[in-house]
C-alpha positions, 0 to 999 in steps of 0.5 A: 433858102429861106426853107433851109435857114427855118430848118437849122433854127431850134425848134424849141427856142423858136416855140418859146419865142413865139409863145412869149410874144403871143403872150405879150399881145394877148395882155396888150390886147385885152387891156392887161399890164404888163409885169415888169422887173428889174433886168436881173431878175429872170422870173416872176413867181405865179403868186405875184402874177395872179395877186397883180392880175386880181388885185380888185377881187383880192382887196390888196393893191400891188405896184409894179417896180421900176425897171431902174431901182436897184433896191427893188431888183428882187421884187417883181412888186410891192404891197402898199401897206405898213410893211413896205413904207418906201414903197411908191404910191399910185396915182390917185384918182377922183373916184369918189367911191374908191375903196381903201386896200389895205393889207394887214401887218404881219404882227401888232406893236405893243400896248404899252411903249417903253416910256409907258405911254398908252392910248385907249379908244373909248365910246361914250354912248349917245350923250347920257352918263347913265348909258356910259359902259363900266369901263367907260366910266372908270377911265373917264373919272381916272385923274391920271388919264389924259383925254382927247374928246369928240366935239360932241360929246355931252357936257354931262360926261365931260363933267365927269372927266377928272383929268386933263382934256382937250376938246376936238373942234371937228366941224363939217368941212374941216374934219380933215384939219381937226383929224390931224390935230386929234393926232398930233396931241395924242402923239404928244401924249404917248411921247410924254409917256402919259395914259391917253384916252380918246373918247368918242360918241356913240361907239368908235367903230360905227362911223366914227373913224375908230379903224383909221385911228387905230391905223394911225396909232400903230404907226406910232408903234402902240396898239390901242385898247378899245372900249365900245360904247352904246351907238345911237344907231340903236339907242336914240330911236329906242329912247324915243320910243321907236322900235327899229325892227317891228314884226309886220312893219321893219324886218331889216335895219340899214346904217348909214352916214350922212358925210362920205369920203372928202364930204362927198354924200354916200350911195343910198340903198333902194327902198323897200317897204319893210326896212328901216334906215337910220342915219348918223351925222346927217342932220347938216344936210337933211334936206338934200338927203330927203330929195335923194332918198326919193328922187335917186331911191325911190322912196315915197314922199310919205314915208314917215322921218324921225330925228332924235336929238340929244339922245338920253340927254335931258333936253333930248328932243324928238321931231317927226315928219315925213320925207316931204316936211322934214327939212321944214320941220327940222328948221323950225324947231331949230335941230342941231347935232348930235342927231339921229335921223330914223326913215320907215314905218317903225317910227309911227308904230308906238306913237299917240296923240298924247306924244304931240301933247296935242290932238293930231287930226290926221293919224296918217300924217303924225308930225311935229315935236314929241313931248320928251 
């Protein structure tokens, strides 16, 4: 009776059912996620399945939609970006090294709002007015512009501003609150039909959250104009007579920030003898940074280090030491932001005894305050 019953079963239907069951078991046993959709949806496009299964490799984030949601019954998944503002958000994780997955928009908003409002991101360079670009100088000195200024922009550049400006109080530990205040001020200016200028120290796109601000301004419905600035990552060492590359000494340069997401300490690149590492926004945790470079990144304790404070300004200072002594020297001389930290053998390539204003008995361990 059993064999007769089986013989009457449609072979194609049986094979289809068996294949589907095997596929489900394979997905579950391999840790994969079952792709869900509305009961009314009868198929899932191959491209959606592929994007879902390999979202981490394709730098896109996809979430499955609820089977009870009638508004998304025609979609098996929704991309998390501005084109899907109502899509449910994934559960946040505690992974401090998580990467943002941003899907590009279909098109950019206009550069000018209907009321005439516009916004420009401008790099102010390391601090000296002489190092402003011509474009930046013209914008800063235009009295019609409304400027939102970074806290560390130098007084010398602030003195050039002809119009109204506000200074963001972005200090370590409260960057999030200050950033919200910056966005509120920018939105206020845009809603008033004003030409808003977001003046940022250095270059807006080098550890300046410039990209994040562009994305936020797009949410306001406007595409900002971006004016590059001279980054302290390269100008500060130059102004302190430190070549970041030098044949036979350093053939590679790495730029790092001292503060990662949520005030975490970013991962450090491993030591290489012919490498220069430049740290921005790191003087506030210099001692911890020096220890981590030795213990976690295998830097020798005698690796030369220089701190260039207020590069390009009349009161620029340079303090030189090594990974063992630099934190104590920074405290001794009261080093403050904005400062750029340079780590590597290039620090001492051009230094002489005359630079220190005193005789250096141990030329291999030149350290202290360098004469401006």
